[in-house]
MARZAKE-474690 format. One record per residue: residue in three letters; x, y, z of N, C-alpha, C in turn. Coordinates in steps of 0.2 Angstrom, whole numbers, padded with zeros to 4 digits, always signed. Layout:
ALAXYZXYZXYZ...
//
This chain:
MET+0080-0018+0113+0077-0022+0113+0072-0021+0108LYS+0070-0018+0106+0064-0018+0103+0066-0018+0095PHE+0073-0014+0093+0076-0017+0087+0076-0024+0085LYS+0078-0027+0091+0080-0035+0089+0074-0036+0086LYS+0069-0035+0091+0060-0037+0090+0059-0039+0083THR+0059-0030+0083+0056-0028+0078+0060-0031+0069TYR+0066-0035+0070+0071-0037+0065+0067-0046+0063LEU+0069-0050+0073+0067-0057+0071+0059-0055+0068LEU+0056-0050+0067+0047-0053+0066+0047-0048+0058LEU+0054-0047+0056+0054-0045+0049+0056-0052+0045ALA+0060-0053+0050+0065-0060+0048+0059-0065+0045LEU+0054-0066+0052+0050-0073+0051+0044-0071+0046LEU+0042-0065+0046+0038-0064+0039+0040-0064+0033THR+0046-0064+0030+0050-0066+0026+0052-0073+0023SER+0056-0074+0028+0060-0082+0026+0054-0088+0025PRO+0048-0089+0030+0045-0093+0027+0041-0092+0019PHE+0037-0088+0017+0035-0085+0011+0040-0087+0003LEU+0046-0084+0006+0051-0084+0002+0058-0090+0003PHE+0054-0096+0004+0054-0102+0006+0060-0105+0003ALA+0063-0104-0002+0069-0107-0004+0073-0100-0010GLN+0077-0097-0006+0082-0092-0008+0089-0096-0012ASP+0086-0105-0010+0091-0109-0015+0087-0109-0018GLY+0087-0110-0027+0082-0113-0030+0077-0109-0030ILE+0071-0113-0033+0064-0110-0036+0062-0109-0027PRO+0060-0103-0025+0055-0103-0023+0049-0105-0021VAL+0047-0108-0015+0040-0112-0013+0032-0106-0013TYR+0031-0104-0018+0026-0099-0019+0018-0103-0020SER+0013-0101-0023+0009-0104-0023+0007-0107-0031ASP+0012-0107-0034+0012-0109-0040+0010-0118-0042TYR+0013-0123-0038+0008-0127-0035+0001-0129-0035PHE-0004-0124-0033-0009-0123-0034-0013-0121-0042ALA-0007-0119-0043-0012-0118-0051-0009-0124-0056ASP-0012-0130-0055-0009-0133-0058+0000-0136-0061ASN+0003-0134-0056+0010-0134-0058+0014-0139-0053LEU+0011-0145-0050+0015-0152-0044+0022-0152-0048TYR+0022-0151-0054+0031-0153-0056+0036-0149-0052LEU+0035-0140-0052+0039-0137-0049+0040-0138-0041LEU+0037-0140-0039+0038-0143-0030+0042-0150-0032HIS+0041-0155-0036+0041-0162-0034+0045-0165-0044PRO+0050-0168-0041+0051-0170-0048+0049-0178-0049SER+0046-0182-0044+0043-0186-0045+0038-0186-0051MET+0034-0179-0051+0027-0179-0055+0029-0177-0064ALA+0036-0178-0064+0038-0175-0070+0035-0184-0076GLY+0033-0181-0081+0026-0188-0083+0024-0192-0081ALA+0021-0190-0075+0016-0192-0070+0009-0195-0074ALA+0007-0190-0077+0002-0190-0082+0004-0193-0088ASP-0002-0194-0092+0000-0197-0099-0001-0194-0103TYR+0002-0185-0101+0002-0181-0108+0005-0177-0105SER+0009-0172-0111+0015-0168-0110+0012-0161-0107LYS+0014-0157-0103+0013-0153-0101+0018-0147-0101LEU+0018-0140-0103+0022-0134-0103+0018-0127-0099ARG+0020-0126-0096+0018-0121-0088+0023-0115-0089LEU+0020-0110-0089+0025-0103-0089+0022-0099-0084THR+0025-0097-0080+0021-0092-0072+0027-0086-0071ALA+0021-0080-0072+0025-0075-0067+0023-0072-0061ARG+0028-0072-0056+0024-0067-0052+0027-0060-0051GLN+0024-0055-0046+0024-0051-0044+0024-0049-0039GLN+0027-0046-0034+0024-0042-0028+0025-0035-0029TRP+0020-0032-0024+0021-0025-0024+0023-0018-0029PHE+0018-0018-0032+0020-0014-0040+0020-0008-0038ASP+0018-0006-0033+0022+0003-0031+0030+0002-0029GLN+0033-0005-0028+0040-0003-0027+0044-0005-0031ASP+0049-0003-0033+0055-0001-0038+0058-0009-0035ASP+0061-0013-0040+0064-0019-0037+0061-0025-0032ALA+0055-0023-0032+0051-0029-0030+0052-0034-0030PRO+0051-0039-0026+0051-0048-0030+0046-0048-0034ASN+0052-0053-0039+0047-0053-0046+0051-0062-0046ILE+0048-0065-0051+0051-0074-0052+0046-0073-0057GLN+0048-0078-0063+0046-0080-0069+0048-0088-0070THR+0046-0093-0071+0047-0101-0072+0044-0101-0079LEU+0047-0108-0081+0045-0112-0088+0047-0117-0085SER+0043-0122-0089+0043-0129-0085+0041-0132-0089PHE+0042-0139-0093+0040-0142-0096+0041-0152-0094ASN+0034-0156-0096+0039-0161-0093+0034-0166-0098THR+0035-0174-0099+0031-0176-0104+0034-0185-0101ARG+0031-0188-0103+0031-0196-0102+0035-0200-0108LEU+0039-0206-0106+0043-0208-0110+0041-0215-0110GLY+0037-0218-0114+0034-0223-0114+0031-0226-0107GLU+0030-0233-0103+0027-0234-0100+0030-0231-0093LYS+0037-0232-0092+0039-0231-0086+0043-0225-0082SER+0045-0222-0088+0049-0216-0088+0048-0207-0089GLY+0049-0204-0086+0048-0197-0088+0052-0191-0087ILE+0052-0187-0091+0060-0181-0091+0054-0174-0089GLY+0059-0170-0087+0057-0161-0087+0063-0158-0085ALA+0061-0150-0087+0064-0146-0089+0061-0140-0085ILE+0066-0137-0082+0063-0130-0079+0072-0125-0079ILE+0067-0119-0080+0073-0113-0079+0069-0108-0076PHE+0072-0103-0072+0069-0098-0069+0073-0092-0068ASN+0070-0087-0067+0074-0080-0066+0070-0078-0060ASP+0074-0077-0054+0070-0073-0046+0076-0068-0043LYS+0072-0061-0045+0076-0057-0042+0071-0053-0037ASN+0077-0050-0032+0073-0046-0025+0078-0042-0025GLY+0078-0036-0027+0083-0030-0026+0088-0031-0029PHE+0094-0031-0025+0100-0031-0029+0102-0038-0028HIS+0098-0043-0027+0098-0049-0028+0095-0054-0031SER+0098-0058-0037+0095-0061-0042+0096-0068-0040GLN+0094-0074-0043+0096-0080-0045+0092-0083-0053THR+0097-0085-0057+0094-0088-0062+0097-0094-0063GLY+0092-0099-0066+0096-0105-0065+0090-0113-0070GLY+0093-0118-0069+0087-0121-0072+0089-0129-0070TYR+0084-0135-0070+0084-0141-0068+0084-0146-0073LEU+0087-0152-0074+0084-0158-0078+0082-0162-0073THR+0076-0167-0075+0073-0171-0071+0072-0178-0075TYR+0073-0183-0071+0069-0190-0073+0068-0191-0068ALA+0060-0194-0070+0057-0200-0066+0056-0205-0068HIS+0055-0211-0064+0052-0218-0067+0047-0221-0060HIS+0041-0221-0066+0037-0222-0065+0034-0231-0064ILE+0030-0232-0058+0030-0240-0058+0021-0242-0057LYS+0018-0246-0061+0011-0248-0060+0012-0253-0055LEU+0008-0254-0051+0008-0257-0044+0002-0262-0045GLY-0004-0260-0050-0009-0264-0050-0016-0259-0052ARG-0022-0263-0055-0028-0257-0055-0032-0256-0049GLY-0033-0251-0048-0034-0247-0041-0041-0244-0044SER-0044-0240-0038-0049-0238-0042-0049-0230-0046GLY-0051-0230-0051-0050-0225-0054-0042-0226-0060ASP-0043-0235-0062-0040-0238-0066-0032-0233-0064LEU-0028-0231-0060-0024-0230-0057-0021-0232-0050ASN-0013-0234-0048-0010-0236-0044-0004-0237-0047GLN-0001-0229-0044+0005-0229-0048+0010-0228-0043VAL+0017-0229-0042+0022-0225-0036+0028-0222-0043SER+0029-0217-0041+0036-0213-0044+0040-0212-0039PHE+0048-0211-0044+0053-0206-0040+0055-0204-0045GLY+0059-0197-0043+0063-0192-0046+0067-0189-0044LEU+0072-0187-0048+0078-0183-0049+0079-0179-0051SER+0080-0173-0049+0083-0166-0053+0089-0162-0052ALA+0092-0162-0056+0099-0159-0056+0099-0150-0057GLY+0101-0149-0054+0099-0141-0053+0108-0136-0057LEU+0108-0129-0059+0114-0128-0058+0111-0118-0058ILE+0113-0116-0053+0111-0110-0051+0115-0104-0052GLN+0115-0099-0052+0119-0095-0051+0116-0088-0047SER+0119-0086-0042+0117-0080-0038+0121-0076-0040LYS+0118-0068-0041+0121-0063-0040+0119-0058-0037LEU+0124-0053-0033+0122-0050-0031+0126-0040-0034ASP+0120-0036-0036+0125-0031-0039+0125-0024-0036GLU+0133-0025-0036+0134-0017-0029+0134-0013-0035THR+0132-0011-0041+0136-0008-0045+0130+0002-0044GLN+0126+0000-0039+0122+0007-0037+0122+0008-0031PHE+0127+0005-0026+0129+0006-0020+0131+0013-0022ASP+0132+0016-0015+0134+0025-0014+0141+0021-0012PRO+0147+0024-0017+0155+0025-0017+0156+0030-0008ASN+0151+0033-0008+0154+0038-0002+0152+0035+0006ASP+0148+0029+0006+0149+0026+0010+0153+0018+0009PHE+0160+0021+0013+0163+0015+0011+0164+0009+0017ASP+0164+0002+0013+0164-0003+0016+0169-0007+0012PRO+0175-0011+0016+0180-0013+0014+0177-0019+0009ILE+0168-0024+0010+0169-0029+0006+0163-0025+0002ILE+0162-0020+0001+0158-0020-0007+0163-0015-0012ALA+0162-0021-0017+0167-0020-0024+0165-0014-0028GLY+0158-0012-0029+0155-0010-0032+0155-0012-0038ILE+0155-0020-0040+0153-0024-0046+0147-0028-0045VAL+0147-0032-0049+0143-0037-0050+0145-0045-0046GLN+0144-0045-0040+0147-0052-0039+0144-0060-0041SER+0145-0063-0041+0141-0069-0043+0144-0077-0040SER+0140-0080-0040+0144-0086-0038+0140-0094-0040SER+0143-0097-0044+0136-0103-0047+0138-0111-0042TYR+0132-0113-0043+0134-0120-0039+0128-0124-0041LEU+0129-0132-0040+0126-0136-0043+0122-0139-0036ASN+0116-0141-0037+0112-0146-0032+0107-0149-0034VAL+0102-0153-0030+0101-0158-0031+0094-0159-0028ASP+0089-0160-0031+0082-0161-0028+0079-0168-0030THR+0074-0172-0025+0074-0179-0028+0068-0181-0022GLY+0062-0183-0025+0057-0186-0020+0053-0190-0022ALA+0047-0192-0021+0042-0197-0023+0036-0196-0020SER+0032-0199-0025+0026-0197-0025+0021-0206-0027TYR+0015-0208-0023+0010-0211-0021+0005-0209-0024ASN+0001-0211-0032-0006-0210-0033-0010-0217-0035VAL-0014-0215-0031-0021-0223-0031-0029-0220-0032GLY-0030-0221-0037-0038-0220-0036-0038-0213-0036TYR-0041-0208-0032-0042-0202-0033-0036-0200-0028PHE-0032-0201-0023-0027-0200-0018-0022-0200-0020SER-0017-0192-0019-0010-0194-0021-0007-0193-0013ALA-0002-0193-0016+0004-0191-0008+0009-0190-0012HIS+0014-0183-0009+0021-0183-0012+0026-0179-0006VAL+0032-0186-0006+0037-0182-0001+0043-0178-0007THR+0046-0173-0005+0053-0169-0010+0055-0168-0005VAL+0064-0169-0006+0069-0166-0003+0074-0161-0008LYS+0073-0154-0006+0077-0150-0011+0082-0147-0009ASN+0086-0146-0011+0093-0144-0007+0096-0148-0006LEU+0096-0155-0009+0101-0161-0004+0107-0159-0003LEU+0111-0156-0007+0120-0154-0005+0119-0149+0000PHE+0122-0149+0003+0123-0142+0006+0131-0141+0004ARG+0131-0133+0001+0136-0129-0004+0136-0123+0001ASN+0142-0122-0001+0145-0115+0003+0147-0109-0006ARG+0144-0106-0005+0145-0101-0013+0148-0094-0008ARG+0154-0093-0012+0158-0086-0012+0155-0082-0017LEU+0153-0075-0011+0152-0069-0016+0154-0065-0018ASN+0161-0064-0013+0166-0062-0014+0172-0064-0010SER+0178-0061-0011+0185-0064-0009+0185-0063-0002GLU+0180-0063+0004+0182-0060+0009+0175-0065+0013GLU+0170-0066+0011+0165-0069+0012+0161-0074+0011PHE+0156-0078+0013+0155-0084+0011+0148-0083+0012GLU+0142-0085+0007+0136-0086+0007+0135-0090+0012PRO+0130-0091+0019+0127-0097+0020+0127-0105+0017ASN+0128-0109+0022+0126-0116+0016+0120-0116+0012ASN+0117-0118+0008+0109-0115+0007+0106-0123+0011GLN+0099-0120+0010+0094-0124+0017+0091-0132+0014ARG+0092-0134+0015+0090-0142+0015+0083-0141+0017SER+0077-0142+0013+0071-0142+0017+0066-0148+0013TYR+0062-0148+0018+0057-0156+0016+0051-0155+0014ILE+0048-0157+0010+0039-0155+0007+0036-0163+0008VAL+0029-0160+0010+0025-0165+0011+0019-0163+0009GLY+0014-0167+0003+0008-0163+0001+0006-0171+0002ALA+0000-0170+0000-0008-0173-0001-0013-0171-0004ASN-0018-0175-0008-0023-0170-0010-0029-0180-0013TYR-0036-0175-0011-0041-0180-0013-0044-0179-0017PHE-0045-0180-0023-0054-0178-0026-0060-0182-0021PHE-0066-0179-0023-0073-0179-0020-0076-0181-0027ILE-0078-0184-0029-0083-0186-0035-0089-0187-0037PRO-0093-0182-0037-0100-0185-0036-0103-0190-0041SER-0105-0197-0041-0108-0201-0047-0110-0197-0051ARG-0110-0196-0057-0113-0194-0064-0113-0187-0062GLY-0108-0182-0058-0108-0175-0056-0103-0175-0061SER-0104-0166-0063-0100-0162-0066-0096-0157-0064TRP-0095-0159-0058-0091-0155-0052-0088-0160-0050ALA-0083-0157-0046-0077-0160-0039-0074-0155-0036LEU-0075-0158-0029-0068-0155-0023-0061-0157-0023GLU-0059-0154-0023-0051-0158-0019-0048-0152-0016PRO-0048-0156-0010-0043-0153-0004-0036-0155-0004SER-0033-0151-0002-0025-0155-0002-0022-0147+0005LEU-0018-0154+0008-0013-0150+0010-0005-0150+0010LEU+0000-0146+0012+0006-0146+0009+0010-0145+0015LEU+0014-0147+0018+0020-0145+0024+0026-0145+0023GLN+0029-0139+0025+0037-0136+0022+0042-0137+0031TRP+0046-0142+0029+0052-0141+0033+0058-0139+0032LYS+0062-0134+0036+0069-0133+0034+0072-0137+0039GLU+0079-0139+0039+0082-0142+0040+0086-0140+0047ARG+0093-0134+0045+0095-0130+0048+0091-0124+0052THR+0087-0124+0051+0081-0117+0055+0077-0119+0060GLY+0073-0127+0057+0069-0127+0060+0062-0125+0058GLU+0062-0120+0051+0056-0118+0052+0051-0122+0048GLN+0044-0122+0050+0038-0125+0048+0034-0121+0045VAL+0031-0125+0039+0023-0120+0037+0020-0125+0033ILE+0012-0122+0034+0010-0127+0032+0005-0126+0027ASP+0002-0127+0023-0004-0123+0016-0010-0129+0019ILE-0016-0126+0020-0022-0127+0018-0025-0125+0013ASN-0026-0131+0009-0029-0128+0002-0037-0132-0002ALA-0042-0128-0005-0047-0135-0007-0048-0128-0014LYS-0050-0134-0017-0052-0132-0026-0058-0135-0027VAL-0061-0132-0032-0068-0136-0034-0068-0134-0042PHE-0070-0139-0045-0070-0140-0053-0077-0140-0055LYS-0079-0136-0062-0085-0137-0063-0084-0137-0071GLU-0087-0145-0075-0088-0145-0083-0093-0143-0086LEU-0091-0140-0090-0094-0135-0094-0093-0137-0100ASP-0099-0135-0106-0099-0138-0114-0093-0134-0116PHE-0092-0130-0114-0085-0128-0119-0078-0127-0114ALA-0078-0127-0109-0071-0130-0105-0072-0130-0099ARG-0068-0131-0094-0068-0133-0087-0066-0126-0084VAL-0069-0124-0079-0068-0119-0073-0066-0122-0067TRP-0062-0118-0063-0061-0121-0056-0056-0115-0051GLY-0058-0116-0046-0055-0108-0042-0055-0113-0035GLY-0052-0108-0029-0051-0113-0023-0047-0107-0019ILE-0046-0108-0014-0043-0105-0010-0036-0108-0004SER-0033-0106-0003-0025-0109-0002-0025-0104+0008TYR-0024-0107+0012-0021-0104+0016-0013-0105+0020ARG-0009-0102+0019-0001-0103+0024-0003-0101+0029ARG+0000-0104+0034+0004-0102+0042+0010-0105+0042SER+0011-0104+0047+0019-0103+0048+0019-0106+0056PHE+0023-0109+0061+0021-0110+0066+0025-0109+0070ASP+0030-0103+0069+0035-0101+0073+0032-0093+0071GLY+0030-0091+0079+0028-0084+0080+0034-0080+0082ALA+0032-0072+0079+0039-0068+0083+0034-0063+0087GLU+0037-0061+0091+0033-0055+0095+0035-0048+0093PHE+0031-0043+0092+0031-0037+0092+0029-0033+0095LEU+0032-0023+0098+0028-0021+0101+0021-0017+0100ASP+0015-0016+0101+0010-0017+0100+0008-0010+0105GLY+0010-0002+0105+0009+0001+0108+0014+0001+0115GLN+0011-0001+0122+0014-0004+0128+0013-0009+0128GLU+0011-0014+0123+0009-0023+0126+0013-0028+0119ILE+0015-0032+0121+0019-0037+0118+0016-0041+0116GLN+0014-0042+0108+0010-0046+0104+0015-0051+0100ASP+0012-0057+0097+0014-0061+0094+0011-0065+0090GLN+0014-0066+0084+0011-0066+0077+0016-0069+0073ASN+0011-0076+0068+0013-0080+0065+0012-0076+0058LEU+0016-0079+0053+0015-0079+0046+0009-0081+0043GLN+0005-0078+0041-0002-0079+0038-0003-0077+0031TYR-0005-0081+0026-0007-0079+0019-0015-0083+0017ILE-0019-0078+0013-0022-0082+0011-0022-0079+0003THR-0022-0085-0002-0022-0086-0007-0027-0089-0012PRO-0030-0084-0015-0037-0087-0018-0035-0088-0026VAL-0037-0093-0030-0036-0094-0036-0040-0098-0041LEU-0040-0093-0045-0047-0094-0052-0042-0099-0058GLY-0045-0104-0062-0044-0106-0066-0049-0108-0072ILE-0044-0109-0079-0049-0111-0085-0046-0117-0091ASN-0048-0123-0091-0045-0125-0096-0049-0126-0104TYR-0047-0126-0107-0050-0123-0114-0046-0128-0119LYS-0049-0130-0120-0043-0137-0127-0039-0137-0124LYS-0033-0136-0124-0027-0137-0124-0024-0134-0119PHE-0026-0129-0117-0025-0121-0114-0026-0123-0109LEU-0022-0119-0103-0024-0116-0095-0022-0110-0094PHE-0025-0107-0093-0024-0098-0088-0028-0100-0082ALA-0023-0096-0076-0024-0095-0071-0021-0089-0068TYR-0025-0087-0061-0025-0083-0056-0023-0084-0052THR-0018-0080-0049-0016-0080-0040-0016-0075-0037TYR-0017-0072-0031-0016-0066-0027-0016-0069-0021SER-0012-0067-0016-0009-0071-0012-0010-0063-0007TYR-0013-0063-0002-0015-0057+0002-0010-0060+0010GLN-0007-0056+0015-0004-0056+0019-0008-0053+0025THR-0010-0055+0030-0015-0055+0035-0011-0054+0040GLY-0013-0051+0047-0010-0048+0053-0009-0041+0053THR-0005-0040+0060-0007-0033+0062-0001-0030+0058VAL+0008-0033+0059+0012-0031+0054+0014-0034+0048ARG+0011-0029+0044+0014-0033+0036+0018-0027+0032PHE+0019-0028+0028+0026-0025+0023+0021-0020+0019ASP+0015-0021+0017+0013-0018+0013+0006-0020+0012ALA+0000-0014+0010-0007-0017+0011-0009-0020+0004GLY-0005-0021-0001-0006-0023-0008-0004-0031-0005GLY-0005-0036-0010-0005-0042-0013+0001-0044-0018PHE+0001-0051-0019+0005-0053-0023+0001-0056-0030HIS+0003-0055-0035-0003-0056-0040+0004-0060-0046GLN+0000-0067-0047+0004-0070-0051+0000-0075-0058ILE+0002-0077-0061-0003-0081-0069+0002-0084-0068THR-0001-0089-0072+0000-0094-0074-0003-0098-0081LEU+0002-0098-0088+0000-0099-0093+0000-0108-0093GLY-0004-0112-0098-0002-0119-0099-0004-0122-0104TYR+0001-0125-0109-0002-0130-0115+0000-0137-0112SER-0006-0140-0116-0004-0148-0113-0005-0150-0122ILE+0000-0156-0123+0000-0160-0127-0002-0169-0127PHE-0008-0168-0127-0011-0176-0124-0010-0182-0131ASP-0009-0188-0130-0010-0192-0135-0014-0194-0139GLY-0019-0191-0138-0028-0193-0143-0030-0197-0139ARG-0029-0199-0133-0032-0204-0129-0040-0200-0124VAL-0043-0196-0129-0048-0191-0124-0053-0193-0120GLY-0056-0199-0125-0063-0202-0125-0064-0205-0117ARG-0062-0201-0113-0063-0204-0107-0071-0201-0102SER-0071-0205-0096-0077-0202-0094-0073-0197-0089TRP-0078-0192-0084-0074-0187-0080-0072-0190-0075ASN-0073-0194-0072-0069-0197-0067-0064-0199-0069GLN-0063-0202-0074-0055-0204-0076-0052-0199-0075ASP-0054-0193-0081-0050-0185-0079-0046-0185-0076MET-0050-0185-0071-0049-0181-0064-0043-0184-0058ARG-0040-0190-0062-0038-0194-0057-0029-0193-0056TYR-0026-0189-0059-0018-0188-0057-0017-0182-0055ASN-0017-0182-0049-0015-0179-0044-0017-0171-0043GLY-0023-0170-0044-0025-0162-0043-0023-0161-0051MET-0021-0165-0055-0018-0159-0062-0024-0164-0067LEU-0028-0159-0068-0036-0162-0075-0033-0162-0079ARG-0033-0168-0083-0032-0168-0088-0037-0166-0096PRO-0031-0161-0100-0036-0156-0104-0041-0159-0107ARG-0047-0154-0111-0051-0156-0113-0049-0159-0122GLY-0053-0163-0125-0049-0164-0130-0058-0163-0135ARG-0055-0158-0138-0062-0157-0143-0058-0154-0148
//
């Protein structure tokens, strides 16, 4: 019984935060000006092009610790269309995933709202993903008939789709990830389980004082997995400050699972939910962006005392229409328009 409870707790602590073993995991990338990684409808949602590179590393003192790198680009095509592309590499011990997505988004302006923005967007991403299991380092003396001692691999196609609504300083997003259920065979004798279809709902709002040089953006993100019923919520807040030479911003994100697990604390049975605290610091300088996030797991039972580090580098290509007010710059879904100097 004690072993089962321990295993359940470990599964609880890992599965929601490594929320997508199918495709790109949902970490804190979006919190560092990278909403397109989550929502295909955000491809070309702003009136400038965005290039983003992220690198995430967990547990620096552990060999083969989880790490992921993503490279994404999205841009506007005319008044109504946007396109984007993502490539990623996700490695966790002997298991790894590599893949890419191509995205098309359609944007419909509904009229002139506050802040000169009233737009609904629909997006569709098609991805090709390859999963690998490296068995070459397994001990050949531990006989197991399903271990071949080679690199097992399986490739599959999948689709993400979603919609966004932006009016004034308010934005809302709904996305379905891994829309198609797929069985993948890693060897001749067993299948990986079906990929998990998951749903993501998010919303944010900018509070901008009149003639102010700063702004506040609270936001929420809710994730739900269809087959297991796992649910996770992110509660976020960021503050932006306009300086003479750059735009700086910082914030904090709190992630908590709705599902708890029991564990034995001495002679007493306790219950614990997954909880992460993630601060972020960022700067926009001319066309460039730099952001750093650090995620720390709270609770009695943790894998390690260290945290999870992530760096985001960005370059924004805008169309020359940079002579806008601070209020107009702040209007695109938590994505500050780059400073044009």
